[in-house]
N, C-alpha and C positions, 0 to 999 in steps of 0.2 A: 274250729278253721274261720275262716273265712273263705268270701268267695273270690273268682278271680280278678275281680273288676262290678262295680256297682254304678250305676246311671244315675244322674239327677233328676229332680223330680219340677217338672214347668204345670201351673196349672191342671195339676192334679197327674201328669200323666210323663210316668220314665222317658227319660233320653239317654240315652248310651252317645253321646253327642262325642267322648274323646277318653281315654284314657289318663290324661293328663297331671293328674297330680296320685302322685306315690306316696301311701301312709306303709311305715313304719312300724314295723311288732317293738314299741320304745325298750324294751329290756336285750335282742340281739343286734335292732340298728338297720337287720336287714326288711327289704319293702316286703307284707304282708300284703298289699293291697290294690289298685288301683280305680282311681273314682274323677265322673266325669269332672270339668269345672266349666262354672257358667263364665262367656263374658258378658263385657258390656251389653250387648245387644237382646243376650235371653234373658238378663235383669228388666231391662226397660221393656222389654213384653211381656215378664212374667208381673210388673205393678200392671201391666193395659188392662190382662185378665183380673189381678185382685179387682181393678177399680168396676170392670164392666160385672165380677163377681157379686158384686155387695148388694145392689136391690135381691137378688135370690135371694140369699146368705141373710138379708134380715125378715129378708118371706119362710128361711127356714125353721118351722115350730123347734120349743124349746124340745119339746119328746126324742124329735129328731137329734136336733146337736146331742140329747143324753146316751140316745142307742149309739149315735157317732162314737165317742167316748166310752160310752159299755162295751161295744168290739172291739177297739182297743184293748182294755181294760182284760181281755179274754183273750184275744192274740197277745199280749205283752206274756201273760201267763203262760202262756204254750211255748213260746219261743227265750222263754226267759235268761236258761243252760247258751242261749245261743246271743243275745244279747251279755249276758255277762262275761262268757269269753270274749267278746268284740269289744268291750272294755277293759277287758284283761292284756287284750293285742296292740290296740293300737293309743290305748292311753300308759300302758304300766300300772298297768293300779292292780292291787295284791286280790287277788280269787273271790275274796269272804268281803274286801268293798266293793267288787264288780257287784257281785250280789245284792250286797245292802245297797247300790244304788237304782238296781231291777226293780230291786220291792219299792225302794221310793218312791220312782216314778210310776207302780203298779199306785200308790196309794195318792200319790199329787193327782192321776186320770178319775181313781176314784170320786173324788174329794171336786171334781171340774163338773163331775157326770150326777152330785147330788147339787152344785150351786146351780148348773146351768136351767132347772128349772124351776127355781126362786129369787130369780132377778126383778126384786118386786120395785112398785113404784108408793107413792102416798099420796094421800089427801090433804090438803094445807087450807082452812080456815081462815078466808081471806074479810069477813064479815070483821074488820079490828075499826071500823070508824061508819057514821054515818053511808060513803060516799061508797061505801063496798059492798049494804046491804044485795041479798040478790046475787053474790059472786061467790062462786067456787073453784077451787084450786086443783091439779090432778097434775103430780109430777109421776113419769117413770123414764128406764133408762133405755139407749136406744144406740148400736154403735157409731164407734165414731170413726171408724169407715177404716180401709186399709192399714196394714202395721208391718214396719218392718222390725224383724230382731237379729239381734246377732247375739250368739251363745260361744262358751268358752270351753277352752279346753278339758278341764278338773272335771267337772261336771257333765259329759257329753249328754250322759242323758234325763238327767234329774233335773238339770237348770236348763238343759231345751225346754222341759215340757211343760218349766213354772211361766213361759212365754207361749207353748202352744196350747195346752191343756186349757186355759180360761178363754183364747182366743176361739177353741171353736165352744165352747161354753157358750161367749157370747153369739159370739155368730157374725164374725170378727177375720173376712180376709187375708194373709200374712202372705209374706215372704220372707225366711229364714236363709240368711246364713252361718251353717256352722262353722266351729272351729277348724279350718285345713289338715291341722295336727289330728282331728280324732272326729271326724265326720260321717262314718261308718253307724255310729247310732244313728243319728238323727235319720238316716237313709231309708233307715229299716224301719223305720216312724212313719216314714215319705210311706213306702209300702205299702204297713199296712193301710194307712190313710187313703192311699190310690185301690183299697178294697170295700171303704165305703162310698154312699153317696150322695157326698156333697158334692152342692154343686160348682161348675167349673170355674176355674181360677181360686179355687178356697185356701189352697195354701199349693206355695211353691215352696225345696229348700236347693238350694246353689248352693253346691262352695263353693266362694271365690276367692281372688289373692285379695289382700286387704289392700294395695294399693291399685284394684282393681276393682272396687264392692262402690268405691262413690254414690252411686245411686243409692243404696242404702242409708246415705245417712242426708244427701243434699235431695232428692227428689219429692217437690212439692207435693206429688200426689199421695205420697203415703202421708195419714194425721197423727201418729205413733211412730215412736225410737225407743225402743228398749235394749238397751248394749249392758250384757254382761260381761267381764272383764279386767285391765287394769283401768289404774284411775290417770296415770297420763294418756291413755287411746282417749276415756272416756269423756273427760274433760274437753278432748276436739273437738269430739264430733259435736261434746254438744254446742260449740263455736257454729261447725255447721249445717247442724239442722233445720235453721231459719224457723218458722214458727209454729211447725208440729211438738206434740207435747212429747217429752224426752223421758226416762226413767231409765237409774246407770245403779247401776249392782257391782258396785267396783271394792277394794282390794282394804285389804285390814292390820294392822297388828295388834290384833289383838291379847286381854293382858287376863289373868285367872289371879284371881289374892284368896290367901287360904289366910283367913283369922286365929285368933290364939290359944280357938275353943274347939280347933276339932283332933286335938289329942288322942285322942281314944278310936278318932276316924280314918287314919293316917292312908293303911293301907286302898281302901278306897279312893280317898285321893286322888294316892300315885295311881292308879290303877286310870281315871279317870283323865288326868295330866299325861301323862303316858302318851293314851289313845289321843287326848286333842291336840297336841303338842303335833306328836309323828305317825299316825295314822295320811294312809294314801299318801306318805311323801309328803306333808306337810302340804301341801299341795291346796290350803281352803283361805278364802279369803278367810273363814272364821277359826282359821288352827289359832291351836296357843303359840304363843310366841314371847310372851314377858310371864312370870312368873313372878308375882310378891309372896311373900311368907312373911307370917310373923316371928316376931325373933324365939317367940319362946316352943315353936314348935320347926323352927326353920334350918337344925343342924336334923333331926329324926326326919324330918320331911327329904332334905337333901341325901341323905345317908339311903333311904329305898327310894329312893325316884333314880339318885347315878344307878340303881342294881339295873330297878327296873329298864331303864334306856336300856344300857347294855346287855340284858340282855334277849331284846327284840330284834327278830333276826332279818336279816336284808340277803334278798337273791331273788329271786325270780318269781316274778309277778302269780305266776301259776301254777307253784308250787305249794299247796293247804298250809302249809307251816311260815311261807314270809309273810312279817308282817312289814317290811316297808322294801315298798318298791322304786325300782327306779325314778328321779328326776321325769321330769316331759323332755327332757333335749341334754346334752350334756353343752351349750352353751348358757343352759341357768344353771346349773350347775357349777358350773365356773367363776355363776357371777356369784353367785353368794358363796362359795368358798374362797373369792375373793374378797370378802364381806370380813366374811367369818378373822380372815389371817389381820386384816386390817383391825380389828379387833384385840384381839392377840398382842400387837404389836405394841397397840395403845396398852395395855395391860391389864385385859381378860384373861381367863383360864379355863381350856378345857377339859370338863372334868369327867367327860366321857361321853364317847362316839368320837367325829372328827377325819375319819376317811373319808379322802375320795378318789370314785376310780371312775374314770369318765361319766354316765347320768348318776353314775349310784353315785347318793351321799347319807353317809350312817345321821342313824341317828344319833345328835348330840344336844350337849348343855352345857352354858357354860354360866361363869359367875364374872363379877365385874364389872360387867361390859361399860364402861361409858354413855351415858344417853347421851352423847351428841355423836355420836355412832351410827353407819348406816345400818348394821346390825340390829339395831336397836330402835333407831325413828323411823326407818322405812319398813315394809312390808317384806321377807323374807322369804313366803312361797318354798319352802322346803324346810326339811325334816333338824331345824332348830330352834332350842327355843334357852332362854336369858333367865336365869335364878336371880332375886336379891330379898334383902330381907328391910322388912320394917317391921317399928314397932308403937306405930301410930293412926288407927283407920283412915282416918279422914286423913292424913299426909298420900297413902296407902292410893284413896280413891283420887287425890288431886294428882299423882302420879299417874293412874288410866285416863286423866284427861289429860294429862301433856302429849298431845299425839297429834298430828295431823287428821287422823284415824277416828273411827268411832261408829263402830258394826254394830259386835256384842260383846261386851265382858262376863267373866266368872266368877262369881260368889260364893265358898263354901265357909260357909256360917252360922252357929246354933242362934245367931242375937238376930228374934224379929229388927227390933232396934237399928241395926248397921243394915240389912237387907233391904229395910227402905230407906236411910239414906243411900246408903248404893242404888236403890233407886230415881230414889228425888234425886242425887248431884252429878249420875255419869253422864257423859254427853255421848253417849251410843241408840242406837237403836233397841237395842233390848239389852235386859240385864236379866243374864239366868245363876237360879241360888241356888246352890249346893250342889254343882253341875259344872261341866269348861265352858268357854263361849259358843264351843264346835257342836252344841246341842242344835237342832234346829228339826222342827213337826210341820210338816209341809203346808200347813194350814192356817200355821201364824205368819202373823205380817212381820213382815222379814225386811231390814231392808236398813242404813245408816245414813249419819251425819254426815256435815266437813266434807272431806275428799272421799268418801267411802259412798255416795251416791246420794241420790234425789228418790223421790220415790220408794212404793215396798213395794216386795210382792209376797204370796201366800195369794191362793185362788181367789176369795172373796174383795180383797184389796187389790189384787194386777184388775177382775172387772171393774172395780169402779173404776178404775186408771181407763181401762179400753172403751168404755162407755162414757156419752155426755148425758144429761138430762134434762131434758126437754119440759116443758111446760105447755100443759092447756089450760086457760082461766073461762068460764061459763059461763056466761049468765040466767039464772032462770027465767027471767016474762021481760018484754022489750017491748 
């Protein structure tokens, strides 16, 4: 169970400033714990400490940065069950999904520990003409400076880790604002970081209301803002961010294509589609929202997917049998239910699921959804998926691209030509062949195009954003 209260972390130190933030059990709706909230003065102080910490962090050698990350890996393993239960309670995440996220948290920090000691530079041959004879170029990467991180509610451990772990690997000080609905995992991470010998001011973790946290975006002492969350909020923050570099990991309405050659593999395909669409109540930016199925296998897949969807158990996320837990709030459930009802009024058919009770939204499958509907064009971010038929692979690719988003796409096919065609033509950040777009390994480049964001996460790629190239030119003789 959770502690009664949690402090925030200001310049590496736990501060029990207040208990103003109530964190609810997303299944019962009851208050599970109370968390300290940072005001503008605390945020300003944290930024100042981050600026002051930069020289010490730049001098903090790679082997010490690696030791910090390895300490975190060890402590995450020791507190595995506690972290999983915290996720289950504060995020309403089914316990099996919660355990999976803790495993990924550990993986992410392990990769960062490995990368921390191989942030290399290069030697450049400058002798491209007689005037450069005797000159040599050397490039290294240096920490960009204090970073601002804003993390989301849906993966409050691992998506936070994708900001914190590369920052620790590089040696940049950071101030993190965890999602106010799910701050506990990040605060446990802060408790573990406070056990290390990081220089004072290396990190601050400050829950804060969105309307009181403008400094995370506007303060020019930050050299980078990394935000994960909704497109509307992310693009608005970019407008306000000023001169700093901005990394945005935003939303999507990801599609999966099932080619006509998958007839003998439908059980596997259906299992993966159901997972991709409905795991953690569909609250994933790369969750399967649109399923395009070739006419030759459509009827058989439809029958199997309906049965699979109806078999998924919705209920208490602490129950080992539960696959679909509550959405993050009743208001989000009502928003999605409204989109579904509107689609039905416009001719769509619910072929599985459709029941809504407060924040609990049954795994739901629809057909005949108009492509101009909110349910098709916007990010559902809930346990709803749409089935549609196609008879031409090129047309299916065009349908996937007919979206404001472009995060990842999944293609089930035995055709190498179709796999490469999808990779060439889909306007997305990643194409996953023979699995769902929800697939992610934590060292791969991850991010999107169009309204899905800017930049890439994945430890090595985040390290590139959190560093600047610095050139030295040396003349041999003078």
